[in-house]
N, C-alpha and C positions, 0 to 999 in steps of 0.2 A: 475576623472569623473567630468563635468562640471555642472553648476546648471541647465544648460537647460536640461541636461541629466537626471539629479534627478525631474526637474518638468514633465519630460515625464514618468517616473516611478510613480508618484505619480498618473497620468492619465491613467496608463496602469494596465492589468491584467497581475498578476504574473503567469508565465508560469507554467502549471502543469506537472507533470512527463509524462503522456501521450503525451502532446504536445513536449516534448523535445524528445520522443521516437519517435513521428511522422516525425519528422525532420531527424532524421539519418536513419530509413527507407527508407524514400523518398530520401536521398543522396545516399543510396546503391540500388535503382532502384526498390523498391517495388513500385506496382500500387495503387496510393490513393484510386480509388475506391474499390478494393479488400480488402484494410485494414479497411475500415468503412462499408462494404456491411452489410445490416442488423442488425448493431448495434444501430440503432435508434438514432446516433448522429453523426457528423461529424466534418471535421477540422475546420470548421468556429466556430462551436461550442466551442470548445477549446482554440479560441481566443476571446471569448464573456466573460468580464468582471464579467457578471452574472452568467455565467455557471460554475457548478462544477458536478464532475463526483461524484456517489455512489460508494463505495466497489466492488458492483457487478459490475458496470460498467466496471471498472478499470480492473476487472478479465477477463472479456469476452474482453475488448481490448487487453490485454497481452497476453491471449491465441491465437489470432488471430496474433497478431506480431509474437509469437514463430512459429505458423504455417507457414506464409508467409516466415520469416526468414529461416525455416528450422535449426536453432542453438538454442538448448536447453540452451546454454551458451551464450546467448545474452548479458546477464547483464554484462559481463567483455568488451564487446565492448562499449556498452554504457556507462559504468560507465567512462571510459578511456576519452570517447570524451563528456562528460556531459558540460565540461565549454568552448570546442571550436565551437560547434554547434550553437549556438546561444545565443541572451543576456538574462540573468535571474537576477531579482534583488535578488532572494533568496541565489543564487551563489555568486553574488557580495556582499551581507551581508557578508557572510562567508569569502571571501578572503581579506576582509578588517577587520575583527576583530581585527587583532593584535597579537593575540595568540591564539593558539590552543585551548585553554581550553574554552575560549570566542566564537570561530567558533564552538565547539562542544554543547554548549549551545544553539546556534541559531539552530543547526540541530535539538536537539530533541525539542525545542518549535515550531518551523515554519515547520518542516517535513510534518505536517498533511496540509499544505497550497499546498505542492508539489504532495503528494499523500496519497489517503486516503487508500491505503492496509496496511500500517503499522503504528503502534504508538511505538516512540523511547523515553526511560527514563535511567537516570542514574541508576546503580543498586549496589550491595553492593558486594565485594568478597576479600577474603583472599589475593587472588594472584594480587590485584592492583584495577586500574579502569575498569569497564567494563557497557557496554549499552546493556540493554534488549531491545529485541525488539518482540513485539506482531503483528503478522499477522491477518489481517482482512480478508483474504481470504482462502477458503478450499482447492482448488486444487494444488496439491503439486507441478506441473512444475510453477504455477505460485508463489506460496510460494519462491520456491525456486529463481526464478528469484527476485522477489521483496527483499527479505532478502539478496540476495547474492548482489545484485545491490547496496544496502547499504554498506556492507562490502566491495567491493571492492572501491567503490566511496571514502571513508573514507581513505583507503590506499593509494589510487592512488592521491587524491587531496593535500593530504600533503606531498608526499614524497618528491617532488621538495624542499619544506621549509625545509625539514629535511636534505637534503643533500643525499638523498637516502636511507635514514633509514624507516624501517617501522613501521607506528604507531599502527598497527594492531599486535598483537601477535598470538592470535589464534580466531577461530570463532568456535561456537558451534552451530548447524543446527538440529532443530527438525523435520526432514525428512530424508528419505533414500537416501543414495549417489546417484545423478542422474546418468544415461548413460553418459559415455565419461569422466567423472569428470577427471578420471586419466590422460586422454589426455591435459588437460588444466591446470592440479595441480601445474606442472612444473613452471608456468610463475608465480606462488603467491609467496610472501616471507615469508607466514606463513602459517600455519597450519588450515585447515578446517576439524573439525570431524561432522559426521553426525549419526543421530538416537539417538540426545541428547534429555534430557526432555524439552527444552526450547530453545530460540534462542538468543544466547548471544555474543557479542563481546567484547575480552579481549584488553585493550589498554595498551601500554607501561608507566607506570607512570612517567619515568624519563622524558618521551618527551611530555607530557601533557602541560607544560606551556612554551613550546617552540615559540619562536616568529614566525611571520609570514611576509612575505616581504612586505606586502602593510598592511598599517594601516591609515584608512581615518576616524575617530570619525564621522567627519560631514555626511558622505556617511552612515556610520551603521547607525547613528541615524534616519536619513531620510528614509532610507528603512526599519529599524524596525517600524517605524510610518506606514508604508504601510504595511508591514507585521502583526502588530497589529490589525490593522482596518480590514483586509481580514481574520485573525484569528476570531474575534469577530463575522464576517458577517457569516462565517462558521459554529460557533457554533449556531448562529441563525437561519442558514437555517436547522439544525439539528435537532432544537427542534422538530419538528412533529414528524420526522423521529426516533428520540430516544424515544421518547413516544408511539409511535406505537411498536417497539421493545420491550420495558419494559412490554406493555400491551399483546403482544403475548406471551411473555416468562411466563407471571402467567397465562394465559388460553391455553398453548400448548396443551393438550389433549383434550380441546374442543374450540378450537380458533374462536374468533366471525368474523362475515363477516365484510367489511368494512363499511357498514351502521351501524351495531351494533359497532364496535370501534370507530368510529365518534361519536356517542353517548355517548359512555363512556367518552369519551375525552371533552365532551360538545362542539361539532363542527358538523356541517353538512356533509352530504357524500361528496357533491361537494366541501366544503371548503378543507376538510381532504386531497380528491384527488388532489385538487391544491397545497395545500403545500407540499405533497410528490413528487411530479411531478418537482417542484422549488428546491427540494433537489435530483433532479435526479435518484428518485426512485418510487416504487410504493408499494402499501399493499401486492401485492401477492409476490414479490421479498424479501421483510421484513421477510414475512411468511416463504416463500421457504428458505430463508438464515438461519432462527432460527430453523427450521426444519433440514436441513442439517447439520449445526454444531451440534446439540444433536444427530442426527442418527450416525455420524461418531463418535463421542466420546462414545454412548453407544456400537456401534459394535466393537470397537477396545480395550475398558476398561472393557467392562463387558461381561458376558455368558448369557445374556437375550436374551431369544428366538426372532427371527426377528418378529414373530407375534405379541409378547408383545409389541415389541418396536414401532410398526406400530400403535397402539391402544394407546400407550404412547404419540405418535407425533400427535394424532387428525385425523388419516386417518380411514374411515368407514371399509376398508377391507385390510388385507396384500399385497394385489395385487395392490392395489391403490398406496401402498407404494412402492412397490417394481417397478413401472412404473416410479414414480416420482424420485426415488434414482437413477435408471439407466439414466434417463434424466439428473440429477445434475453430476454423476461421469462417466459415461459410462459403470458401472459395476452392477451387482445385489447386494443386501445386502449382501448376502451368499459369493460372489465370493470376494468383498471387503473385509469381515472379514477375509476370507482365504488366500488372496495372499499372 
């Protein structure tokens, strides 16, 4: 890569995962208007250096992508094509890292720039090296897409450098096995187990320190400087959203309205609304997301009556909770619990 190219990186926005997904879907003939209709953002926003999607916006976008593609296993195709559809500083840093271990470190550190649906970190296991993957979305289809995208990408991306060997030994998925998975499982070189307590990717410890074809320390240094800058910008932008999330969780049984929340945070309602908008979210979205996550946890992990859960989540009446839950998941609380 030339110095001129690196200069352009320093001036450009690091492509988000929705940006990559958009490119692939458009190449496959998906209508751009249908892709973004009603989502509150468009393709231009994804190219805006200052615009970043929240986890909720990621979820709605991926849901739309899955619907339009008609392919629940779209993640496999996306992961295979991630490095070929367009330029990405994030991917260039990984490719030029020198060794797989260094590349994996970059993936775990800068993944949040690429997508806000997942957090990835190294874990510990007797069997060897493992990546712990936490999903920040609740829809099962979207969670499967997001987690499997990472798993497939890690395996496909390093396969050439490993002479056809598979870095991924197996993947544990904290979700039910999706329809049609058996039809694609033969294309994998490793096992994917479903219904596990958490998402984990087990890697071959003998391959972790394998060299990569390309190693350009200057390229990696300059690109990671950009990544660090955008990572810190992301943390700063999430400040208000993080504070509101903590506040909501602390008062979930009787949540404050936006004006009350702003006062509790020492802000005006207008200022808080602006800060949340800059983070790509709203007060209601944060409240809904917190309620939805806890509702699903209580429905699946306890025998607590639906009415009690409704009041615990701050709803004035169980019927209000029922309508909200169906809007979130497409099912009533009782149906979701017994599915």
